[in-house]
C-alpha positions, 0 to 999 in steps of 0.5 A: 743224133739226127738234126731234128731232135735239137730242132724239136727243142727249139721250135714247133715243127710244122707237118703237112696237111692232107693228100686225099683232100687235095687229091679229090680236089683234082678230081681223077678219073678213072684213067687218070689213076690208070695212066699210059702205064695200066691202061689195061689193068684188069679191075678198077682202079679209081680210089688208089691214091697211092698209084697216082706216084706213078700215074701222076707223078706231078699232081703228087708233087704239086701238093707236096710242094703247095705244103712247103710253100705254106710253111710245113717243115716235113712233108708225108709221103703219099704211101699209107696205103703202100704195102701190099695187104692194101695193095691186094684190092688192086691186085698191084702187091708187085708195086710196093717196093717202087711205090714207096721209092718213088714216093720219097723222091716226089716229096724231096723234089717239091723241097721238103726240109724232112720227109717222113715215109707215111705207113698206114695201119693196112685195112685188116686188124690184128686184135679184132675179127672180122667176122662176128660170128667167129670172134677168135679168126683174124684176118691177117696175122703179126707176122703177116703184117711184119713182112707186109712192113718190112717190104714197105720200110725197106722202099721208104729207106732206099728212097731216101725218107728222113723219118718214118711215121707210123700213123692213124693207129687204130689197133695197137698190135697192128702198130706193134708189127710195124715197129717191130719191122722197122726195128729189126730192120734197122738191125739189119742195114746197121742204120736208124732213123727217126721214128714217129708214132701217131694213133687215132681216138676214134670217138668220145669214147676215148679209146682207138678202134681196137678198145685201148685208153690213150695211156694204155696205148702209150704204155703198149709202145713205149719200149720203142726208141721213138722221136715222138708220139701223137694222135691224128684223124677221127677227131678235130681239134676241139675234141682231140684236146683231152686225149692229146693234154693226157699223152703230153703229160705222160710221154717222155718223147715229143708229142705230135698232134694233127687233127682233121679239120673239124667233124665231118658233115652230113655228106662226109666233108670237112668244113672247118676253116683254116682260122676256125682250127687255128683258134682251137690249135692256138690253145695246144701251144698256148697250154704247151702240149705240142712239138710238131703239129699239122692236119689230117682229113679235111686240112689244105694249105691254107690250114698249114699256112695258118699252123705255120703262122700261129707257131712261129716263135712260140715255146714248144712242149718240154718234155717232162720227167716220168718216174720208172714204174712198172707200166703195163695195158691190156685196154686200160694201164696198169701202173705199179708204183711203190706203195702199190703194196701186191698185184692180184694175178689171176692164175686159174687159166693155168692148164698146169695148176687148174684141173677144171680150165685144163678139163675144158681146154683139153675138151675144146670148151674155149668158151667155158675157158674163157668164163673161168678168165671173166670169173678172175677178173670179177674177183679182183685180178689185176692181171691174168695168168695164162699157161698152156704148157701141157703134153697132149696139147699144140701149145703155141695154137691153143695159146694163140687161140685163147688169146684172140678169144680173149681179145674179144672180151672186154671185160677180161682184155682190160686188164694185162695179161701175164703169158706163162710157159717154159717154153719160148716158142709158146711165148713167142705165139702169145706176145703177137697176140697182145696189143697191150704190155703184158708180163712174160712169167717163168723164162 
């Protein structure tokens, strides 16, 4: 077992702070981003912070070293956007592997105790349509995400990462693609390193951008063999507290947090001082919520120095024993306990069992088919069975299209989905569209 597991049982580890905030302090201009190597690149490169790993390596290494000197045990690599989907904005997809390898080396050179390969969410979402007029459209597929993440993971591992951190998760389907890529790659190379996941609660609604509650988010990824799960970004420590408390209660793994330095002001800047943030974070520690603590947007080495000070000699969170119940999720969780009695499954979205639904689908009336699903939920269904096994249909395409449309309807997708088919290819197509944890039927 990796030594970090034993260390986390003994003390709270310190994660570093914001990379972007520190880069902004250097005020790099277009020429700084380009360096000599990319001086003739055809489009603007300003803002491509990950590229600074290649063009301004001393800057990035110095930032890492400042965090180590402040007391950080874990350094995140400068690779938040180092995937081919995000790098396509700069026409730099060909650099992905190199960016990841070199970023790990810089963090290692800075003296990191542990280097966590940072894996961001990309700039696309698999659960939401970027086109308000076409809710079933997706700007990226599950398979496309897996391909992009696999390339990034290969670079991070070849560079020597001690850990992998899938962070700032705003869409759990993106996260599931990242986890699938990671564990498939582990199997391919015959080697594993610890994996951390950190989600993002976007506002006071207590949900991710793609609509999941904290418990639904955890249920969706709890199948993965994780070192830790946590929350970061969007909120300051004070606003993050209730969601971290919930996660700490339900997750039988280590828990992390790296909140922002408060909420942004009218200029988009962060004003919370290290002292102010430290007061709020003490509550996390004293309440027994935390195993790994750091900072996100707006935090600096001063904030991390304060965190290292307040966690010193403090007891880490004890991992709770969680009852092994069936825990599913749509946008909201569903737990099936011994006293649940029975679970209502809406069966009318089954093309082989519902003549009405069959007629709507075969005529291409997906809006009408959605209304059938909504009626099932309104009538008390706790999950919804979806079946497209019909010889006249491209069942895989129909399953994907319908589930993408369902995802755009919170009143339907709040409950878990039961993917029902006698064909593995149809089941697989359906699973690639679910951000929640559903049920597979008919295998």
